[in-house]
C-alpha positions in Angstrom: 0.0 0.0 0.0 1.5 3.3 -1.0 -1.2 5.7 0.0 -3.5 6.7 2.8 -7.2 5.9 2.8 -9.0 8.8 4.4 -12.1 8.9 6.6 -14.3 10.4 3.9 -13.3 7.6 1.5 -14.5 5.1 4.1 -17.9 6.6 5.0 -19.9 4.6 2.4 -18.6 1.2 3.6 -20.5 -1.0 6.0 -19.0 -2.1 9.3 -18.4 -5.6 7.8 -16.6 -4.1 4.7 -14.5 -1.9 7.0 -13.5 -5.0 9.1 -12.7 -6.9 5.9 -10.5 -4.0 4.6 -8.7 -3.7 7.9 -7.9 -7.4 8.1 -6.9 -7.5 4.4 -4.4 -4.7 5.0 -3.0 -6.4 8.1 -2.7 -9.7 6.2 -0.9 -8.0 3.3 1.6 -6.3 5.7 2.3 -9.6 7.5 2.7 -11.4 4.2 5.3 -8.8 3.1 6.9 -8.8 6.6 6.2 -5.0 6.9 3.9 -4.9 9.9 6.0 -2.3 11.8 7.6 -0.5 8.9 4.7 1.2 7.1 3.6 4.4 8.5 1.1 5.0 5.7 -0.6 1.7 6.5 -0.7 2.7 10.2 -2.6 5.9 9.4 -5.0 4.0 7.1 -5.6 1.4 9.8 -6.3 4.1 12.3 -8.8 5.7 9.9 -10.6 2.4 9.5 -10.8 2.0 13.2 -12.3 5.5 13.6 -14.8 4.8 10.8 -15.9 1.6 12.6 -16.3 3.5 15.8 -18.4 6.1 14.1 -20.6 3.4 12.5 -21.1 1.8 16.0 -21.9 5.2 17.6 -24.5 5.9 15.0 -26.3 2.6 15.3 -29.7 2.9 16.9 -29.7 1.1 20.3 -32.5 -0.9 21.6 -34.6 0.2 24.5 -33.1 0.1 27.9 -35.3 -0.8 30.8 
């Protein structure tokens, strides 16, 4: 990966798609043995984490009794 995926680029994805993208990036980095060396991927992974948190925060919650 040679670029950063920004939060606006992730907004249209579902939580499942975001999780899939996150895991695909991690797997690719591990396969290339670059897990700790790629700062661009680190930024992208953090953006994906934030997008997932936003999706969860916007989910309607059931009634609490």
